[in-house]
N, C-alpha and C positions, 0 to 999 in steps of 0.2 A: 593138060594137067588134070589129074583125078580130082573129083570133088573133095575127097578126104585130105588132099594136100593144100586146099585153098584156105585162105584166112577169112575170118568173119569180121564184120563191122557191127558193133553192138550199139544200140540206141542209148541215148542219155536217159530215156524213159525206163530202161531196164533197171532192176534192183529189187530189194526186199519190199514187200507190201504186207502190212499187218492189219487185221480186223478181227473182232470177236475172239481174241485169244489165239488166233491162227496166223502163222507167218508163211508166206510163199516167196519164191524167187521168180520174178517176172523177167523172162528173157525175150527181147525183141532184137532180131538180128537179120543180116543179109550178107551175101558175099562181099568182101571188101573191094573197094574201087569199082563198084558196079552201080547201076540204077535198078538192079533186081528188086522185086517186091520184098517186103519185110515178112518174116516168119514170127510166130508167137508160140512160146512154150512157157508153161507155168509149172514150177517144181515145188512140191510140198516138202518143206525143209524137215518136218518131223519124220516122214517115212521115206523120202527120196523118190517117191512116185512122181510121175509127170503127166501133164495134159498138154497135148500139142494140137493146135488148130490146123485143120486140113487146108483151109483157105489162106491165101496170102493177102497182104495189104499194101496199098499204094504208098502209104506214109507210115512212119512209126507211130504217129498220133492216132491213126485209124486202128492200128493194132492194140494200142493201150486202151482206147475207147471200147474195143471189143472185150478186153479183159474186164474193165470196169462194169460194162453192161452185164457180163456173166455173173460177177460178184453181186451186183444189185439185184439181179433176178433170182439167183439160186443160193447166195451166201458162199462163204469160204469152204463150207463142208464139201462142196462139189470137187474140190481139189485134194481132199484128205485121202491119203493112202492109195492113190491111183497108181497102177502099174503103167509103164509107158504105153500110151495109146493115143489114137487120134480122136479129137473131139471137135465139135462145132463145125 
């Protein structure tokens, strides 16, 4: 089966996150029905740009913690207007 034809499982930790007047969509996912590591992508809802982590995570909570750590360290502005790119 091609990767494009596979279904994804989204973490319950996925969803909108707002701070400092900015809102992003946090997507934490992996291939459905697997024990594959979790992927993390943050989408800026105002521009449609995204930030994708190159690393993967053993748990969805580890992925969410990586997102929160980035927000605490750099603020929400790091996600604003990003073109699709790999980060972190």
